[in-house]
N, CA, C and O atoms as a printed pandas DataFrame, in Angstrom:
     atom_number atom_name residue_name chain_id  residue_number  x_coord  y_coord  z_coord
0              1         N          UNK        A               1  -26.425  -10.266   12.042
1              2        CA          UNK        A               1  -25.519  -10.772   11.024
2              3         C          UNK        A               1  -24.074  -10.504   11.464
3              4         O          UNK        A               1  -23.724   -9.390   11.851
4              5         N          UNK        A               2  -23.269  -11.525   11.397
5              6        CA          UNK        A               2  -21.870  -11.402   11.804
6              7         C          UNK        A               2  -21.056  -10.676   10.739
7              8         O          UNK        A               2  -21.172  -10.955    9.545
8              9         N          UNK        A               3  -20.245   -9.753   11.191
9             10        CA          UNK        A               3  -19.394   -9.006   10.264
10            11         C          UNK        A               3  -18.186   -9.848    9.893
11            12         O          UNK        A               3  -17.658  -10.604   10.709
12            13         N          UNK        A               4  -17.760   -9.703    8.650
13            14        CA          UNK        A               4  -16.636  -10.473    8.127
14            15         C          UNK        A               4  -15.348   -9.657    8.245
15            16         O          UNK        A               4  -15.326   -8.460    7.960
16            17         N          UNK        A               5  -14.294  -10.320    8.663
17            18        CA          UNK        A               5  -12.990   -9.683    8.774
18            19         C          UNK        A               5  -12.391   -9.470    7.390
19            20         O          UNK        A               5  -12.338  -10.396    6.581
20            21         N          UNK        A               6  -11.940   -8.248    7.121
21            22        CA          UNK        A               6  -11.273   -7.908    5.860
22            23         C          UNK        A               6   -9.913   -7.316    6.184
23            24         O          UNK        A               6   -9.769   -6.548    7.135
24            25         N          UNK        A               7   -8.926   -7.677    5.393
25            26        CA          UNK        A               7   -7.612   -7.061    5.506
26            27         C          UNK        A               7   -7.603   -5.863    4.566
27            28         O          UNK        A               7   -7.888   -5.991    3.376
28            29         N          UNK        A               8   -7.276   -4.718    5.106
29            30        CA          UNK        A               8   -7.276   -3.474    4.342
30            31         C          UNK        A               8   -5.846   -2.954    4.257
31            32         O          UNK        A               8   -5.174   -2.798    5.276
32            33         N          UNK        A               9   -5.388   -2.687    3.039
33            34        CA          UNK        A               9   -4.066   -2.136    2.809
34            35         C          UNK        A               9   -4.206   -0.622    2.692
35            36         O          UNK        A               9   -4.970   -0.133    1.861
36            37         N          UNK        A              10   -3.477    0.118    3.514
37            38        CA          UNK        A              10   -3.612    1.574    3.608
38            39         C          UNK        A              10   -2.677    2.325    2.659
39            40         O          UNK        A              10   -2.382    3.496    2.898
40            41         N          UNK        A              11   -2.217    1.696    1.617
41            42        CA          UNK        A              11   -1.206    2.298    0.762
42            43         C          UNK        A              11   -1.653    3.623    0.157
43            44         O          UNK        A              11   -0.877    4.579    0.153
44            45         N          UNK        A              12   -2.871    3.709   -0.349
45            46        CA          UNK        A              12   -3.319    4.967   -0.956
46            47         C          UNK        A              12   -3.345    6.091    0.074
47            48         O          UNK        A              12   -2.989    7.227   -0.240
48            49         N          UNK        A              13   -3.758    5.787    1.290
49            50        CA          UNK        A              13   -3.767    6.800    2.348
50            51         C          UNK        A              13   -2.349    7.291    2.642
51            52         O          UNK        A              13   -2.123    8.485    2.839
52            53         N          UNK        A              14   -1.405    6.363    2.668
53            54        CA          UNK        A              14   -0.005    6.718    2.910
54            55         C          UNK        A              14    0.509    7.603    1.782
55            56         O          UNK        A              14    1.163    8.617    2.032
56            57         N          UNK        A              15    0.217    7.225    0.549
57            58        CA          UNK        A              15    0.644    8.016   -0.609
58            59         C          UNK        A              15    0.061    9.429   -0.530
59            60         O          UNK        A              15    0.760   10.409   -0.786
60            61         N          UNK        A              16   -1.210    9.527   -0.177
61            62        CA          UNK        A              16   -1.878   10.829   -0.099
62            63         C          UNK        A              16   -1.248   11.750    0.946
63            64         O          UNK        A              16   -1.329   12.972    0.825
64            65         N          UNK        A              17   -0.626   11.174    1.965
65            66        CA          UNK        A              17   -0.026   11.954    3.046
66            67         C          UNK        A              17    1.443   12.297    2.804
67            68         O          UNK        A              17    2.057   12.988    3.616
68            69         N          UNK        A              18    2.009   11.823    1.699
69            70        CA          UNK        A              18    3.443   12.005    1.465
70            71         C          UNK        A              18    3.714   12.940    0.301
71            72         O          UNK        A              18    2.878   13.154   -0.577
72            73         N          UNK        A              19    4.932   13.489    0.336
73            74        CA          UNK        A              19    5.403   14.300   -0.775
74            75         C          UNK        A              19    6.771   13.776   -1.206
75            76         O          UNK        A              19    7.484   13.137   -0.432
76            77         N          UNK        A              20    7.112   14.057   -2.437
77            78        CA          UNK        A              20    8.419   13.703   -2.976
78            79         C          UNK        A              20    8.870   14.867   -3.854
79            80         O          UNK        A              20    8.137   15.308   -4.740
80            81         N          UNK        A              21   10.044   15.344   -3.608
81            82        CA          UNK        A              21   10.579   16.491   -4.354
82            83         C          UNK        A              21    9.628   17.690   -4.326
83            84         O          UNK        A              21    9.489   18.404   -5.320
84            85         N          UNK        A              22    8.976   17.905   -3.180
85            86        CA          UNK        A              22    8.103   19.063   -3.031
86            87         C          UNK        A              22    6.753   18.964   -3.697
87            88         O          UNK        A              22    6.034   19.960   -3.778
88            89         N          UNK        A              23    6.390   17.792   -4.176
89            90        CA          UNK        A              23    5.082   17.599   -4.819
90            91         C          UNK        A              23    4.411   16.370   -4.215
91            92         O          UNK        A              23    5.075   15.547   -3.586
92            93         N          UNK        A              24    3.098   16.240   -4.402
93            94        CA          UNK        A              24    2.418   15.058   -3.864
94            95         C          UNK        A              24    2.977   13.766   -4.467
95            96         O          UNK        A              24    3.265   13.698   -5.662
96            97         N          UNK        A              25    3.123   12.758   -3.631
97            98        CA          UNK        A              25    3.575   11.448   -4.089
98            99         C          UNK        A              25    2.467   10.795   -4.913
99           100         O          UNK        A              25    1.283   11.021   -4.664
100          101         N          UNK        A              26    2.857    9.989   -5.889
101          102        CA          UNK        A              26    1.895    9.287   -6.740
102          103         C          UNK        A              26    2.141    7.783   -6.686
103          104         O          UNK        A              26    3.166    7.321   -6.185
104          105         N          UNK        A              27    1.185    7.038   -7.208
105          106        CA          UNK        A              27    1.360    5.586   -7.330
106          107         C          UNK        A              27    2.568    5.272   -8.213
107          108         O          UNK        A              27    3.302    4.316   -7.958
108          109         N          UNK        A              28    2.764    6.072   -9.236
109          110        CA          UNK        A              28    3.917    5.879  -10.123
110          111         C          UNK        A              28    5.225    6.006   -9.342
111          112         O          UNK        A              28    6.153    5.227   -9.556
112          113         N          UNK        A              29    5.299    6.980   -8.444
113          114        CA          UNK        A              29    6.490    7.140   -7.613
114          115         C          UNK        A              29    6.749    5.891   -6.784
115          116         O          UNK        A              29    7.881    5.415   -6.700
116          117         N          UNK        A              30    5.699    5.368   -6.175
117          118        CA          UNK        A              30    5.850    4.171   -5.342
118          119         C          UNK        A              30    6.298    2.991   -6.197
119          120         O          UNK        A              30    7.142    2.201   -5.774
120          121         N          UNK        A              31    5.739    2.870   -7.385
121          122        CA          UNK        A              31    6.142    1.786   -8.294
122          123         C          UNK        A              31    7.635    1.892   -8.621
123          124         O          UNK        A              31    8.355    0.894   -8.600
124          125         N          UNK        A              32    8.082    3.092   -8.916
125          126        CA          UNK        A              32    9.496    3.283   -9.252
126          127         C          UNK        A              32   10.392    3.017   -8.052
127          128         O          UNK        A              32   11.424    2.360   -8.187
128          129         N          UNK        A              33   10.013    3.519   -6.874
129          130        CA          UNK        A              33   10.819    3.328   -5.674
130          131         C          UNK        A              33   10.880    1.870   -5.232
131          132         O          UNK        A              33   11.912    1.400   -4.753
132          133         N          UNK        A              34    9.768    1.160   -5.396
133          134        CA          UNK        A              34    9.690   -0.235   -4.948
134          135         C          UNK        A              34   10.073   -1.235   -6.033
135          136         O          UNK        A              34   10.241   -2.425   -5.767
136          137         N          UNK        A              35   10.208   -0.732   -7.266
137          138        CA          UNK        A              35   10.509   -1.581   -8.425
138          139         C          UNK        A              35    9.405   -2.614   -8.696
139          140         O          UNK        A              35    9.663   -3.726   -9.159
140          141         N          UNK        A              36    8.173   -2.204   -8.392
141          142        CA          UNK        A              36    7.001   -3.031   -8.695
142          143         C          UNK        A              36    6.246   -2.397   -9.854
143          144         O          UNK        A              36    6.373   -1.200  -10.115
144          145         N          UNK        A              37    5.455   -3.218  -10.549
145          146        CA          UNK        A              37    4.670   -2.710  -11.674
146          147         C          UNK        A              37    3.637   -1.704  -11.179
147          148         O          UNK        A              37    3.099   -1.836  -10.079
148          149         N          UNK        A              38    3.367   -0.691  -12.014
149          150        CA          UNK        A              38    2.354    0.307  -11.660
150          151         C          UNK        A              38    0.999   -0.347  -11.448
151          152         O          UNK        A              38    0.251    0.059  -10.559
152          153         N          UNK        A              39    0.671   -1.356  -12.253
153          154        CA          UNK        A              39   -0.611   -2.050  -12.112
154          155         C          UNK        A              39   -0.706   -2.745  -10.749
155          156         O          UNK        A              39   -1.771   -2.772  -10.133
156          157         N          UNK        A              40    0.398   -3.296  -10.292
157          158        CA          UNK        A              40    0.424   -3.942   -8.976
158          159         C          UNK        A              40    0.145   -2.922   -7.883
159          160         O          UNK        A              40   -0.677   -3.161   -6.998
160          161         N          UNK        A              41    0.827   -1.790   -7.945
161          162        CA          UNK        A              41    0.619   -0.731   -6.950
162          163         C          UNK        A              41   -0.825   -0.241   -7.000
163          164         O          UNK        A              41   -1.439   -0.038   -5.952
164          165         N          UNK        A              42   -1.370   -0.052   -8.178
165          166        CA          UNK        A              42   -2.751    0.404   -8.327
166          167         C          UNK        A              42   -3.731   -0.581   -7.682
167          168         O          UNK        A              42   -4.639   -0.170   -6.959
168          169         N          UNK        A              43   -3.552   -1.857   -7.939
169          170        CA          UNK        A              43   -4.443   -2.881   -7.366
170          171         C          UNK        A              43   -4.334   -2.921   -5.848
171          172         O          UNK        A              43   -5.335   -3.112   -5.157
172          173         N          UNK        A              44   -3.132   -2.743   -5.329
173          174        CA          UNK        A              44   -2.959   -2.722   -3.875
174          175         C          UNK        A              44   -3.607   -1.470   -3.298
175          176         O          UNK        A              44   -4.257   -1.538   -2.254
176          177         N          UNK        A              45   -3.441   -0.336   -3.957
177          178        CA          UNK        A              45   -4.025    0.924   -3.484
178          179         C          UNK        A              45   -5.545    0.876   -3.441
179          180         O          UNK        A              45   -6.157    1.448   -2.539
180          181         N          UNK        A              46   -6.150    0.210   -4.390
181          182        CA          UNK        A              46   -7.617    0.149   -4.452
182          183         C          UNK        A              46   -8.180   -1.057   -3.708
183          184         O          UNK        A              46   -9.393   -1.269   -3.677
184          185         N          UNK        A              47   -7.285   -1.845   -3.105
185          186        CA          UNK        A              47   -7.687   -3.041   -2.358
186          187         C          UNK        A              47   -8.495   -4.008   -3.213
187          188         O          UNK        A              47   -9.408   -4.669   -2.719
188          189         N          UNK        A              48   -8.155   -4.087   -4.503
189          190        CA          UNK        A              48   -8.820   -5.041   -5.392
190          191         C          UNK        A              48   -7.990   -6.306   -5.579
191          192         O          UNK        A              48   -8.500   -7.316   -6.064
192          193         N          UNK        A              49   -6.752   -6.259   -5.210
193          194        CA          UNK        A              49   -5.875   -7.419   -5.328
194          195         C          UNK        A              49   -6.243   -8.405   -4.223
195          196         O          UNK        A              49   -6.285   -8.035   -3.050
196          197         N          UNK        A              50   -6.509   -9.649   -4.591
197          198        CA          UNK        A              50   -6.960  -10.630   -3.603
198          199         C          UNK        A              50   -5.808  -11.370   -2.930
199          200         O          UNK        A              50   -5.968  -11.893   -1.827
200          201         N          UNK        A              51   -4.662  -11.417   -3.578
201          202        CA          UNK        A              51   -3.475  -12.002   -2.958
202          203         C          UNK        A              51   -2.332  -11.005   -3.085
203          204         O          UNK        A              51   -2.169  -10.343   -4.110
204          205         N          UNK        A              52   -1.555  -10.916   -2.027
205          206        CA          UNK        A              52   -0.423   -9.994   -2.043
206          207         C          UNK        A              52    0.821  -10.772   -1.649
207          208         O          UNK        A              52    0.879  -11.414   -0.600
208          209         N          UNK        A              53    1.798  -10.693   -2.512
209          210        CA          UNK        A              53    3.065  -11.355   -2.298
210          211         C          UNK        A              53    3.796  -10.675   -1.146
211          212         O          UNK        A              53    3.837   -9.447   -1.068
212          213         N          UNK        A              54    4.363  -11.466   -0.266
213          214        CA          UNK        A              54    5.111  -10.922    0.862
214          215         C          UNK        A              54    6.242  -10.014    0.410
215          216         O          UNK        A              54    6.507   -8.987    1.034
216          217         N          UNK        A              55    6.913  -10.394   -0.685
217          218        CA          UNK        A              55    8.002   -9.564   -1.198
218          219         C          UNK        A              55    7.494   -8.197   -1.663
219          220         O          UNK        A              55    8.224   -7.208   -1.589
220          221         N          UNK        A              56    6.252   -8.138   -2.140
221          222        CA          UNK        A              56    5.673   -6.856   -2.541
222          223         C          UNK        A              56    5.513   -5.944   -1.329
223          224         O          UNK        A              56    5.864   -4.765   -1.380
224          225         N          UNK        A              57    4.984   -6.496   -0.246
225          226        CA          UNK        A              57    4.820   -5.695    0.968
226          227         C          UNK        A              57    6.173   -5.230    1.494
227          228         O          UNK        A              57    6.312   -4.092    1.941
228          229         N          UNK        A              58    7.167   -6.112    1.439
229          230        CA          UNK        A              58    8.507   -5.747    1.890
230          231         C          UNK        A              58    9.089   -4.631    1.027
231          232         O          UNK        A              58    9.693   -3.695    1.552
232          233         N          UNK        A              59    8.914   -4.722   -0.294
233          234        CA          UNK        A              59    9.441   -3.709   -1.206
234          235         C          UNK        A              59    8.768   -2.354   -0.971
235          236         O          UNK        A              59    9.431   -1.317   -0.985
236          237         N          UNK        A              60    7.454   -2.368   -0.755
237          238        CA          UNK        A              60    6.718   -1.133   -0.494
238          239         C          UNK        A              60    7.171   -0.525    0.835
239          240         O          UNK        A              60    7.438    0.674    0.910
240          241         N          UNK        A              61    7.257   -1.343    1.875
241          242        CA          UNK        A              61    7.682   -0.851    3.186
242          243         C          UNK        A              61    9.092   -0.274    3.118
243          244         O          UNK        A              61    9.361    0.782    3.691
244          245         N          UNK        A              62    9.977   -0.952    2.432
245          246        CA          UNK        A              62   11.352   -0.474    2.292
246          247         C          UNK        A              62   11.383    0.862    1.544
247          248         O          UNK        A              62   12.065    1.800    1.959
248          249         N          UNK        A              63   10.644    0.936    0.448
249          250        CA          UNK        A              63   10.644    2.146   -0.379
250          251         C          UNK        A              63   10.079    3.352    0.361
251          252         O          UNK        A              63   10.521    4.480    0.144
252          253         N          UNK        A              64    9.102    3.117    1.237
253          254        CA          UNK        A              64    8.437    4.221    1.935
254          255         C          UNK        A              64    8.939    4.419    3.358
255          256         O          UNK        A              64    8.453    5.298    4.070
256          257         N          UNK        A              65    9.899    3.616    3.775
257          258        CA          UNK        A              65   10.445    3.753    5.125
258          259         C          UNK        A              65    9.470    3.370    6.217
259          260         O          UNK        A              65    9.513    3.922    7.317
260          261         N          UNK        A              66    8.593    2.429    5.921
261          262        CA          UNK        A              66    7.607    1.976    6.903
262          263         C          UNK        A              66    8.279    0.973    7.834
263          264         O          UNK        A              66    8.850   -0.020    7.384
264          265         N          UNK        A              67    8.206    1.241    9.131
265          266        CA          UNK        A              67    8.874    0.394   10.134
266          267         C          UNK        A              67    7.912   -0.553   10.846
267          268         O          UNK        A              67    8.330   -1.577   11.387
268          269         N          UNK        A              68    6.636   -0.213   10.844
269          270        CA          UNK        A              68    5.642   -0.991   11.581
270          271         C          UNK        A              68    4.541   -1.424   10.613
271          272         O          UNK        A              68    3.934   -0.586    9.946
272          273         N          UNK        A              69    4.287   -2.706   10.537
273          274        CA          UNK        A              69    3.311   -3.237    9.584
274          275         C          UNK        A              69    1.917   -2.642    9.790
275          276         O          UNK        A              69    1.128   -2.570    8.848
276          277         N          UNK        A              70    1.612   -2.220   11.010
277          278        CA          UNK        A              70    0.284   -1.648   11.267
278          279         C          UNK        A              70    0.102   -0.300   10.570
279          280         O          UNK        A              70   -1.028    0.172   10.449
280          281         N          UNK        A              71    1.180    0.328   10.110
281          282        CA          UNK        A              71    1.050    1.539    9.308
282          283         C          UNK        A              71    0.462    1.219    7.939
283          284         O          UNK        A              71   -0.204    2.055    7.327
284          285         N          UNK        A              72    0.712    0.009    7.468
285          286        CA          UNK        A              72    0.342   -0.391    6.107
286          287         C          UNK        A              72   -0.897   -1.270    6.043
287          288         O          UNK        A              72   -1.658   -1.199    5.078
288          289         N          UNK        A              73   -1.107   -2.100    7.063
289          290        CA          UNK        A              73   -2.185   -3.090    7.036
290          291         C          UNK        A              73   -3.063   -2.924    8.269
291          292         O          UNK        A              73   -2.566   -2.725    9.378
292          293         N          UNK        A              74   -4.366   -3.007    8.062
293          294        CA          UNK        A              74   -5.278   -3.021    9.214
294          295         C          UNK        A              74   -6.400   -4.011    8.964
295          296         O          UNK        A              74   -6.711   -4.349    7.822
296          297         N          UNK        A              75   -6.997   -4.465   10.047
297          298        CA          UNK        A              75   -8.154   -5.344    9.970
298          299         C          UNK        A              75   -9.410   -4.495   10.083
299          300         O          UNK        A              75   -9.498   -3.605   10.929
300          301         N          UNK        A              76  -10.376   -4.777    9.225
301          302        CA          UNK        A              76  -11.675   -4.104    9.279
302          303         C          UNK        A              76  -12.760   -5.171    9.281
303          304         O          UNK        A              76  -12.638   -6.213    8.636
304          305         N          UNK        A              77  -13.811   -4.887   10.015
305          306        CA          UNK        A              77  -14.960   -5.780   10.040
306          307         C          UNK        A              77  -16.084   -5.124    9.260
307          308         O          UNK        A              77  -16.537   -4.029    9.594
308          309         N          UNK        A              78  -16.522   -5.805    8.226
309          310        CA          UNK        A              78  -17.565   -5.257    7.351
310          311         C          UNK        A              78  -18.744   -6.200    7.295
311          312         O          UNK        A              78  -19.728   -5.918    6.610
């Protein structure tokens, strides 16, 4: 059986590895920094969102200082 290519957004992993003001970063922090809705960030973190606006990815990358798209997005074969 051929495996299907899936685009995986690593946002939750990035959040888990970061701190803000000496405490663990949260989805709420990312929402505030990126000026995106908390629900949007949650859906991206859980990879349940089926379409992602390019401006959303740009806002997240800008807010988190991500310079390389491969830090945020990866291809997985499932």
